[in-house]
C-alpha positions, 0 to 999 in steps of 0.5 A: 499499499505504501509503495501503491500511494506513492506511484499515485504521487510520481506516476512517472518515477518507476516502482523499483526506484521509490522503494529504494526510497521507502525502504530507507531507514531514515523513512522507516516504510512510511510514504508520507517521510519518503516522499521528501526525499523523492522530492530533493532527488527529482529536483536534483535531477532537473539540475543536472544539465545546468552542471558545467560539463566534465573537465577534458582531463578529468582522470577516471576514477570510476569503473564497473565492471561484471558482476560480484559473486552475490549478483551486484555490479562491480563498481571500482574506484581508484583514488589514488587518480585524484588531481588535486587542480580539480574541484571536488565537484566534478568528480562528484558530477562525473559519478553521479553521470556514470551511475545515471548512465549504468544503473536502470532506475527501472530495476533492482540492480545493487552495487558492490564498490571496490575501493581500492587504497593504495598509490599505484605508483608503478602505473604512473599514480601518486595518491594523496593523504587522506587527510587531503582526500576529505573534501573530495571524500564528502562531494562524492557522498552528498551525490551518492547516499541522498540520491541513490539509497538502497543502491549498495551492497557493501562496499570492501575498502583496501588493503586496509593496515592501522593507518587506514584503520584509523583514517575510516573512523575519522572519516566514516561521520561523512556517511551514513549509519546505514551505509557505515553498516555496508563497508568492510575493511580487508585488512593488509598490515602493510596497508596502502603499502602493499604489492597486491590487494588482499586474496579475501576479495576473491571471497566477493569478486571472481577474477573473470567479472573484472574487464580487461582494461581494468585488471591492472589495478589488481594484480597480484591477485589469484591469477592476475 
């Protein structure tokens, strides 16, 4: 009945999209409460055409791949590519545009996000200290959390040593409680200096589901 009520109010929205907002813990299944973030979302969507175009030099930070072992889509995130000369909002806009292009709002797709904290110097990147990335993480979370509810299946952060664990405790204030519950830190004592991802990652993904052009980021894991 709650979904039907929302459908009457927002007849142009796919049922799956309305169901995501309705399932969000913050509205507790109440269609009246859910209507508030849905209206915000629709306003946000209407503003996207007014966004400036992506800078030509914007690096590719987000990469869609195949499916994880649980059937969710795999998205690789590589913070090491961030160019500090490009504003955080440009990366946030790139994420939004990619998600809207890759995830049909009419279906129930969920995402398993692989967040690799290594610098990948061998690939020509240098990475940045996490405290320098605060504004970037904040901009990404402000776009992702309110506008793509119930789409995150799991956020895997790796390789996480003591420094990365401490950084996550500092940064998790930017995340909702529901998002925090879906975060898993995959431990490696070397943290960002590890030469390969933790083998625990293979419990969540099959390497064959990683597109060939993205496998360089997972070198040293399994047969790659």
